[in-house]
MIDRENSE-262841 format. One record per residue (C-alpha): residue number from 1; residue in three letters; y, z, x. Coordinates in steps of 0.05 Angstrom, whole numbers, plus 5000, padded with zeros to 4 digits. Layout:
// residues N
<atom i="NUM" aa="ALA" v="Y" w="Z" u="X"/>
...
***
This chain:
// residues 298
<atom i="1" aa="UNK" v="5003" w="7877" u="1103"/>
<atom i="2" aa="UNK" v="4956" w="7821" u="1123"/>
<atom i="3" aa="UNK" v="4893" w="7818" u="1085"/>
<atom i="4" aa="UNK" v="4834" w="7835" u="1131"/>
<atom i="5" aa="UNK" v="4792" w="7780" u="1101"/>
<atom i="6" aa="UNK" v="4845" w="7729" u="1120"/>
<atom i="7" aa="UNK" v="4838" w="7693" u="1186"/>
<atom i="8" aa="UNK" v="4899" w="7676" u="1228"/>
<atom i="9" aa="UNK" v="4900" w="7607" u="1200"/>
<atom i="10" aa="UNK" v="4909" w="7636" u="1130"/>
<atom i="11" aa="UNK" v="4841" w="7616" u="1106"/>
<atom i="12" aa="UNK" v="4792" w="7668" u="1079"/>
<atom i="13" aa="UNK" v="4737" w="7690" u="1124"/>
<atom i="14" aa="UNK" v="4664" w="7695" u="1102"/>
<atom i="15" aa="UNK" v="4633" w="7766" u="1096"/>
<atom i="16" aa="UNK" v="4605" w="7797" u="1158"/>
<atom i="17" aa="UNK" v="4534" w="7781" u="1135"/>
<atom i="18" aa="UNK" v="4549" w="7708" u="1128"/>
<atom i="19" aa="UNK" v="4585" w="7708" u="1194"/>
<atom i="20" aa="UNK" v="4519" w="7733" u="1227"/>
<atom i="21" aa="UNK" v="4479" w="7679" u="1192"/>
<atom i="22" aa="UNK" v="4528" w="7626" u="1214"/>
<atom i="23" aa="UNK" v="4525" w="7650" u="1287"/>
<atom i="24" aa="UNK" v="4450" w="7649" u="1286"/>
<atom i="25" aa="UNK" v="4449" w="7578" u="1257"/>
<atom i="26" aa="UNK" v="4499" w="7555" u="1309"/>
<atom i="27" aa="UNK" v="4460" w="7586" u="1362"/>
<atom i="28" aa="UNK" v="4396" w="7554" u="1336"/>
<atom i="29" aa="UNK" v="4428" w="7485" u="1335"/>
<atom i="30" aa="UNK" v="4454" w="7494" u="1408"/>
<atom i="31" aa="UNK" v="4384" w="7514" u="1429"/>
<atom i="32" aa="UNK" v="4355" w="7454" u="1395"/>
<atom i="33" aa="UNK" v="4407" w="7406" u="1427"/>
<atom i="34" aa="UNK" v="4393" w="7438" u="1496"/>
<atom i="35" aa="UNK" v="4320" w="7428" u="1487"/>
<atom i="36" aa="UNK" v="4330" w="7355" u="1472"/>
<atom i="37" aa="UNK" v="4374" w="7347" u="1534"/>
<atom i="38" aa="UNK" v="4321" w="7382" u="1577"/>
<atom i="39" aa="UNK" v="4268" w="7336" u="1549"/>
<atom i="40" aa="UNK" v="4309" w="7274" u="1563"/>
<atom i="41" aa="UNK" v="4323" w="7301" u="1632"/>
<atom i="42" aa="UNK" v="4249" w="7311" u="1648"/>
<atom i="43" aa="UNK" v="4232" w="7243" u="1624"/>
<atom i="44" aa="UNK" v="4285" w="7212" u="1665"/>
<atom i="45" aa="UNK" v="4262" w="7249" u="1728"/>
<atom i="46" aa="UNK" v="4191" w="7230" u="1718"/>
<atom i="47" aa="UNK" v="4212" w="7158" u="1709"/>
<atom i="48" aa="UNK" v="4253" w="7163" u="1773"/>
<atom i="49" aa="UNK" v="4198" w="7190" u="1812"/>
<atom i="50" aa="UNK" v="4150" w="7136" u="1788"/>
<atom i="51" aa="UNK" v="4200" w="7082" u="1809"/>
<atom i="52" aa="UNK" v="4208" w="7116" u="1875"/>
<atom i="53" aa="UNK" v="4134" w="7117" u="1886"/>
<atom i="54" aa="UNK" v="4128" w="7045" u="1867"/>
<atom i="55" aa="UNK" v="4180" w="7028" u="1916"/>
<atom i="56" aa="UNK" v="4145" w="7069" u="1971"/>
<atom i="57" aa="UNK" v="4079" w="7033" u="1954"/>
<atom i="58" aa="UNK" v="4113" w="6964" u="1954"/>
<atom i="59" aa="UNK" v="4142" w="6980" u="2027"/>
<atom i="60" aa="UNK" v="4077" w="7007" u="2052"/>
<atom i="61" aa="UNK" v="4039" w="6947" u="2022"/>
<atom i="62" aa="UNK" v="4090" w="6896" u="2054"/>
<atom i="63" aa="UNK" v="4082" w="6931" u="2122"/>
<atom i="64" aa="UNK" v="4006" w="6930" u="2119"/>
<atom i="65" aa="UNK" v="4007" w="6858" u="2098"/>
<atom i="66" aa="UNK" v="4054" w="6839" u="2156"/>
<atom i="67" aa="UNK" v="4011" w="6875" u="2204"/>
<atom i="68" aa="UNK" v="3949" w="6840" u="2179"/>
<atom i="69" aa="UNK" v="3978" w="6771" u="2180"/>
<atom i="70" aa="UNK" v="4009" w="6780" u="2251"/>
<atom i="71" aa="UNK" v="3965" w="6824" u="2293"/>
<atom i="72" aa="UNK" v="3993" w="6846" u="2358"/>
<atom i="73" aa="UNK" v="3957" w="6809" u="2416"/>
<atom i="74" aa="UNK" v="3936" w="6839" u="2483"/>
<atom i="75" aa="UNK" v="3946" w="6799" u="2544"/>
<atom i="76" aa="UNK" v="3903" w="6773" u="2600"/>
<atom i="77" aa="UNK" v="3893" w="6810" u="2669"/>
<atom i="78" aa="UNK" v="3936" w="6787" u="2725"/>
<atom i="79" aa="UNK" v="3992" w="6764" u="2683"/>
<atom i="80" aa="UNK" v="4031" w="6829" u="2671"/>
<atom i="81" aa="UNK" v="4098" w="6789" u="2681"/>
<atom i="82" aa="UNK" v="4073" w="6735" u="2630"/>
<atom i="83" aa="UNK" v="4058" w="6694" u="2690"/>
<atom i="84" aa="UNK" v="4008" w="6694" u="2748"/>
<atom i="85" aa="UNK" v="4036" w="6706" u="2820"/>
<atom i="86" aa="UNK" v="4003" w="6667" u="2876"/>
<atom i="87" aa="UNK" v="4012" w="6674" u="2949"/>
<atom i="88" aa="UNK" v="3975" w="6670" u="3015"/>
<atom i="89" aa="UNK" v="3961" w="6705" u="3080"/>
<atom i="90" aa="UNK" v="3969" w="6639" u="3114"/>
<atom i="91" aa="UNK" v="3902" w="6615" u="3103"/>
<atom i="92" aa="UNK" v="3878" w="6630" u="3031"/>
<atom i="93" aa="UNK" v="3916" w="6629" u="2967"/>
<atom i="94" aa="UNK" v="3902" w="6686" u="2921"/>
<atom i="95" aa="UNK" v="3930" w="6719" u="2857"/>
<atom i="96" aa="UNK" v="3967" w="6782" u="2855"/>
<atom i="97" aa="UNK" v="3924" w="6830" u="2811"/>
<atom i="98" aa="UNK" v="3951" w="6869" u="2751"/>
<atom i="99" aa="UNK" v="3919" w="6904" u="2693"/>
<atom i="100" aa="UNK" v="3921" w="6869" u="2623"/>
<atom i="101" aa="UNK" v="3979" w="6890" u="2581"/>
<atom i="102" aa="UNK" v="3963" w="6927" u="2516"/>
<atom i="103" aa="UNK" v="3983" w="6898" u="2451"/>
<atom i="104" aa="UNK" v="4060" w="6899" u="2441"/>
<atom i="105" aa="UNK" v="4072" w="6922" u="2511"/>
<atom i="106" aa="UNK" v="4132" w="6899" u="2547"/>
<atom i="107" aa="UNK" v="4118" w="6851" u="2606"/>
<atom i="108" aa="UNK" v="4129" w="6878" u="2677"/>
<atom i="109" aa="UNK" v="4176" w="6836" u="2718"/>
<atom i="110" aa="UNK" v="4150" w="6819" u="2789"/>
<atom i="111" aa="UNK" v="4183" w="6863" u="2841"/>
<atom i="112" aa="UNK" v="4212" w="6811" u="2887"/>
<atom i="113" aa="UNK" v="4237" w="6859" u="2940"/>
<atom i="114" aa="UNK" v="4171" w="6852" u="2972"/>
<atom i="115" aa="UNK" v="4179" w="6780" u="2976"/>
<atom i="116" aa="UNK" v="4242" w="6773" u="3017"/>
<atom i="117" aa="UNK" v="4215" w="6729" u="3073"/>
<atom i="118" aa="UNK" v="4187" w="6673" u="3026"/>
<atom i="119" aa="UNK" v="4214" w="6625" u="2976"/>
<atom i="120" aa="UNK" v="4196" w="6651" u="2908"/>
<atom i="121" aa="UNK" v="4184" w="6593" u="2859"/>
<atom i="122" aa="UNK" v="4179" w="6611" u="2785"/>
<atom i="123" aa="UNK" v="4158" w="6556" u="2737"/>
<atom i="124" aa="UNK" v="4155" w="6557" u="2660"/>
<atom i="125" aa="UNK" v="4110" w="6499" u="2639"/>
<atom i="126" aa="UNK" v="4079" w="6469" u="2577"/>
<atom i="127" aa="UNK" v="4015" w="6429" u="2595"/>
<atom i="128" aa="UNK" v="4033" w="6375" u="2545"/>
<atom i="129" aa="UNK" v="4102" w="6367" u="2572"/>
<atom i="130" aa="UNK" v="4110" w="6298" u="2606"/>
<atom i="131" aa="UNK" v="4170" w="6321" u="2648"/>
<atom i="132" aa="UNK" v="4129" w="6378" u="2674"/>
<atom i="133" aa="UNK" v="4076" w="6328" u="2692"/>
<atom i="134" aa="UNK" v="4131" w="6289" u="2729"/>
<atom i="135" aa="UNK" v="4154" w="6351" u="2766"/>
<atom i="136" aa="UNK" v="4079" w="6369" u="2785"/>
<atom i="137" aa="UNK" v="4064" w="6297" u="2807"/>
<atom i="138" aa="UNK" v="4125" w="6297" u="2851"/>
<atom i="139" aa="UNK" v="4125" w="6369" u="2880"/>
<atom i="140" aa="UNK" v="4060" w="6399" u="2866"/>
<atom i="141" aa="UNK" v="4026" w="6381" u="2932"/>
<atom i="142" aa="UNK" v="4088" w="6405" u="2970"/>
<atom i="143" aa="UNK" v="4090" w="6471" u="2933"/>
<atom i="144" aa="UNK" v="4016" w="6483" u="2945"/>
<atom i="145" aa="UNK" v="4026" w="6470" u="3021"/>
<atom i="146" aa="UNK" v="4083" w="6520" u="3022"/>
<atom i="147" aa="UNK" v="4044" w="6573" u="2985"/>
<atom i="148" aa="UNK" v="3981" w="6561" u="3029"/>
<atom i="149" aa="UNK" v="4020" w="6569" u="3093"/>
<atom i="150" aa="UNK" v="4051" w="6634" u="3069"/>
<atom i="151" aa="UNK" v="4120" w="6606" u="3065"/>
<atom i="152" aa="UNK" v="4128" w="6609" u="2990"/>
<atom i="153" aa="UNK" v="4098" w="6644" u="2927"/>
<atom i="154" aa="UNK" v="4092" w="6610" u="2860"/>
<atom i="155" aa="UNK" v="4091" w="6646" u="2794"/>
<atom i="156" aa="UNK" v="4068" w="6603" u="2736"/>
<atom i="157" aa="UNK" v="4085" w="6622" u="2664"/>
<atom i="158" aa="UNK" v="4045" w="6574" u="2616"/>
<atom i="159" aa="UNK" v="4082" w="6569" u="2549"/>
<atom i="160" aa="UNK" v="4071" w="6532" u="2485"/>
<atom i="161" aa="UNK" v="4127" w="6492" u="2454"/>
<atom i="162" aa="UNK" v="4098" w="6425" u="2440"/>
<atom i="163" aa="UNK" v="4044" w="6438" u="2390"/>
<atom i="164" aa="UNK" v="4077" w="6394" u="2338"/>
<atom i="165" aa="UNK" v="4061" w="6335" u="2386"/>
<atom i="166" aa="UNK" v="3988" w="6344" u="2390"/>
<atom i="167" aa="UNK" v="3966" w="6313" u="2322"/>
<atom i="168" aa="UNK" v="3947" w="6381" u="2292"/>
<atom i="169" aa="UNK" v="3903" w="6406" u="2346"/>
<atom i="170" aa="UNK" v="3953" w="6456" u="2377"/>
<atom i="171" aa="UNK" v="3936" w="6429" u="2445"/>
<atom i="172" aa="UNK" v="3995" w="6462" u="2479"/>
<atom i="173" aa="UNK" v="3972" w="6530" u="2456"/>
<atom i="174" aa="UNK" v="3898" w="6514" u="2473"/>
<atom i="175" aa="UNK" v="3916" w="6493" u="2542"/>
<atom i="176" aa="UNK" v="3961" w="6556" u="2554"/>
<atom i="177" aa="UNK" v="3901" w="6597" u="2528"/>
<atom i="178" aa="UNK" v="3855" w="6563" u="2580"/>
<atom i="179" aa="UNK" v="3906" w="6582" u="2634"/>
<atom i="180" aa="UNK" v="3905" w="6655" u="2612"/>
<atom i="181" aa="UNK" v="3829" w="6655" u="2611"/>
<atom i="182" aa="UNK" v="3827" w="6629" u="2683"/>
<atom i="183" aa="UNK" v="3879" w="6680" u="2703"/>
<atom i="184" aa="UNK" v="3838" w="6736" u="2672"/>
<atom i="185" aa="UNK" v="3769" w="6716" u="2698"/>
<atom i="186" aa="UNK" v="3780" w="6672" u="2759"/>
<atom i="187" aa="UNK" v="3853" w="6682" u="2782"/>
<atom i="188" aa="UNK" v="3843" w="6657" u="2853"/>
<atom i="189" aa="UNK" v="3829" w="6589" u="2824"/>
<atom i="190" aa="UNK" v="3891" w="6585" u="2783"/>
<atom i="191" aa="UNK" v="3930" w="6539" u="2828"/>
<atom i="192" aa="UNK" v="3873" w="6488" u="2831"/>
<atom i="193" aa="UNK" v="3866" w="6494" u="2755"/>
<atom i="194" aa="UNK" v="3941" w="6482" u="2746"/>
<atom i="195" aa="UNK" v="3937" w="6421" u="2789"/>
<atom i="196" aa="UNK" v="3877" w="6393" u="2750"/>
<atom i="197" aa="UNK" v="3912" w="6403" u="2683"/>
<atom i="198" aa="UNK" v="3967" w="6359" u="2702"/>
<atom i="199" aa="UNK" v="3924" w="6309" u="2736"/>
<atom i="200" aa="UNK" v="3886" w="6300" u="2668"/>
<atom i="201" aa="UNK" v="3948" w="6309" u="2625"/>
<atom i="202" aa="UNK" v="3941" w="6276" u="2558"/>
<atom i="203" aa="UNK" v="4001" w="6237" u="2526"/>
<atom i="204" aa="UNK" v="4045" w="6266" u="2471"/>
<atom i="205" aa="UNK" v="4024" w="6251" u="2400"/>
<atom i="206" aa="UNK" v="3950" w="6251" u="2416"/>
<atom i="207" aa="UNK" v="3899" w="6305" u="2401"/>
<atom i="208" aa="UNK" v="3898" w="6325" u="2473"/>
<atom i="209" aa="UNK" v="3837" w="6348" u="2510"/>
<atom i="210" aa="UNK" v="3780" w="6384" u="2468"/>
<atom i="211" aa="UNK" v="3758" w="6454" u="2483"/>
<atom i="212" aa="UNK" v="3694" w="6425" u="2515"/>
<atom i="213" aa="UNK" v="3740" w="6379" u="2561"/>
<atom i="214" aa="UNK" v="3783" w="6439" u="2578"/>
<atom i="215" aa="UNK" v="3721" w="6477" u="2598"/>
<atom i="216" aa="UNK" v="3695" w="6419" u="2639"/>
<atom i="217" aa="UNK" v="3762" w="6410" u="2673"/>
<atom i="218" aa="UNK" v="3764" w="6486" u="2688"/>
<atom i="219" aa="UNK" v="3696" w="6481" u="2719"/>
<atom i="220" aa="UNK" v="3715" w="6423" u="2764"/>
<atom i="221" aa="UNK" v="3773" w="6463" u="2789"/>
<atom i="222" aa="UNK" v="3723" w="6514" u="2815"/>
<atom i="223" aa="UNK" v="3737" w="6568" u="2758"/>
<atom i="224" aa="UNK" v="3664" w="6578" u="2740"/>
<atom i="225" aa="UNK" v="3660" w="6649" u="2715"/>
<atom i="226" aa="UNK" v="3620" w="6644" u="2651"/>
<atom i="227" aa="UNK" v="3670" w="6685" u="2611"/>
<atom i="228" aa="UNK" v="3720" w="6630" u="2617"/>
<atom i="229" aa="UNK" v="3681" w="6582" u="2572"/>
<atom i="230" aa="UNK" v="3676" w="6635" u="2514"/>
<atom i="231" aa="UNK" v="3750" w="6653" u="2524"/>
<atom i="232" aa="UNK" v="3770" w="6581" u="2514"/>
<atom i="233" aa="UNK" v="3724" w="6568" u="2456"/>
<atom i="234" aa="UNK" v="3748" w="6632" u="2420"/>
<atom i="235" aa="UNK" v="3820" w="6621" u="2437"/>
<atom i="236" aa="UNK" v="3819" w="6694" u="2460"/>
<atom i="237" aa="UNK" v="3893" w="6694" u="2484"/>
<atom i="238" aa="UNK" v="3924" w="6647" u="2432"/>
<atom i="239" aa="UNK" v="3962" w="6707" u="2399"/>
<atom i="240" aa="UNK" v="3988" w="6726" u="2470"/>
<atom i="241" aa="UNK" v="4010" w="6652" u="2482"/>
<atom i="242" aa="UNK" v="4052" w="6655" u="2420"/>
<atom i="243" aa="UNK" v="4082" w="6724" u="2439"/>
<atom i="244" aa="UNK" v="4097" w="6706" u="2510"/>
<atom i="245" aa="UNK" v="4124" w="6639" u="2492"/>
<atom i="246" aa="UNK" v="4173" w="6672" u="2445"/>
<atom i="247" aa="UNK" v="4193" w="6723" u="2496"/>
<atom i="248" aa="UNK" v="4212" w="6665" u="2543"/>
<atom i="249" aa="UNK" v="4251" w="6630" u="2491"/>
<atom i="250" aa="UNK" v="4288" w="6695" u="2469"/>
<atom i="251" aa="UNK" v="4301" w="6720" u="2538"/>
<atom i="252" aa="UNK" v="4321" w="6754" u="2581"/>
<atom i="253" aa="UNK" v="4288" w="6723" u="2640"/>
<atom i="254" aa="UNK" v="4283" w="6774" u="2697"/>
<atom i="255" aa="UNK" v="4301" w="6762" u="2770"/>
<atom i="256" aa="UNK" v="4342" w="6699" u="2748"/>
<atom i="257" aa="UNK" v="4411" w="6669" u="2734"/>
<atom i="258" aa="UNK" v="4391" w="6644" u="2664"/>
<atom i="259" aa="UNK" v="4385" w="6681" u="2599"/>
<atom i="260" aa="UNK" v="4328" w="6647" u="2566"/>
<atom i="261" aa="UNK" v="4280" w="6585" u="2573"/>
<atom i="262" aa="UNK" v="4310" w="6526" u="2537"/>
<atom i="263" aa="UNK" v="4260" w="6474" u="2555"/>
<atom i="264" aa="UNK" v="4202" w="6458" u="2604"/>
<atom i="265" aa="UNK" v="4197" w="6452" u="2660"/>
<atom i="266" aa="UNK" v="4243" w="6510" u="2678"/>
<atom i="267" aa="UNK" v="4240" w="6521" u="2754"/>
<atom i="268" aa="UNK" v="4272" w="6579" u="2791"/>
<atom i="269" aa="UNK" v="4275" w="6590" u="2867"/>
<atom i="270" aa="UNK" v="4297" w="6660" u="2887"/>
<atom i="271" aa="UNK" v="4323" w="6669" u="2816"/>
<atom i="272" aa="UNK" v="4366" w="6606" u="2818"/>
<atom i="273" aa="UNK" v="4351" w="6552" u="2766"/>
<atom i="274" aa="UNK" v="4337" w="6482" u="2795"/>
<atom i="275" aa="UNK" v="4375" w="6431" u="2760"/>
<atom i="276" aa="UNK" v="4361" w="6371" u="2804"/>
<atom i="277" aa="UNK" v="4314" w="6310" u="2792"/>
<atom i="278" aa="UNK" v="4242" w="6328" u="2770"/>
<atom i="279" aa="UNK" v="4219" w="6264" u="2806"/>
<atom i="280" aa="UNK" v="4253" w="6273" u="2874"/>
<atom i="281" aa="UNK" v="4215" w="6311" u="2921"/>
<atom i="282" aa="UNK" v="4269" w="6311" u="2975"/>
<atom i="283" aa="UNK" v="4321" w="6338" u="2924"/>
<atom i="284" aa="UNK" v="4273" w="6396" u="2909"/>
<atom i="285" aa="UNK" v="4257" w="6411" u="2979"/>
<atom i="286" aa="UNK" v="4332" w="6414" u="2998"/>
<atom i="287" aa="UNK" v="4344" w="6460" u="2939"/>
<atom i="288" aa="UNK" v="4287" w="6507" u="2962"/>
<atom i="289" aa="UNK" v="4317" w="6508" u="3035"/>
<atom i="290" aa="UNK" v="4387" w="6522" u="3009"/>
<atom i="291" aa="UNK" v="4361" w="6583" u="2971"/>
<atom i="292" aa="UNK" v="4322" w="6607" u="3029"/>
<atom i="293" aa="UNK" v="4387" w="6608" u="3073"/>
<atom i="294" aa="UNK" v="4433" w="6629" u="3020"/>
<atom i="295" aa="UNK" v="4463" w="6700" u="3025"/>
<atom i="296" aa="UNK" v="4439" w="6747" u="2967"/>
<atom i="297" aa="UNK" v="4484" w="6735" u="2908"/>
<atom i="298" aa="UNK" v="4509" w="6665" u="2930"/>
***
């Protein structure tokens, strides 16, 4: 007969009282070990939450800093497309009016369906660009006569890509800002202003015109609204100039056969880019005539 005090392994088992004490001690040790594990787990979770909170704070701080360093810029009135559209009833040149865009609002492309009977000329210009000056000297008077007679519209987009060539004064941006100021406060004088800007165009690698000289030039062009001078001095639309320039460089360019602006001047007639000589008036006139007689899509 098997001894009742022997285990199945052949070893003597402790008395029942000792077994109870042993079980209690084992349970106590297990509880102690579990308590240690729970404590380590709580510490780990608290540390993880702390790290997560630090990460959230860092992200929020980065967003706030970025927003402070690059605030969104509202645009001028009458330039909802990032350009100002000028036309005529056959006698007087005037601007198409539009509300100022809110900060970060997308530009609204000009609806050209209502302009089917005219040549629609769109120009992206930098007022420091000498080739833009050549184009204006060659074709400016001709374009003005077409617009005045009601045979064409012109939509002018002032952009800034040549600040690096103005000896640190950011003339290209300041000039485009002046254009936005005229568009906002005296839009019907914009075409005269544009002509005057190129007539007095400074050379590259100079400081360009001062803000006071820009204001005097604007006054001479007939844009005499008192708000224009303070708008130029305060560079009210310099942030918008930066944003609209980037939009032109990134594209897409609406109502056109090009994806983006790659240089100035970029001139489009009824959506087709002019690739001829910028100093040949006859070539440009022939191009405009060809686009007026071309079937849609040609």
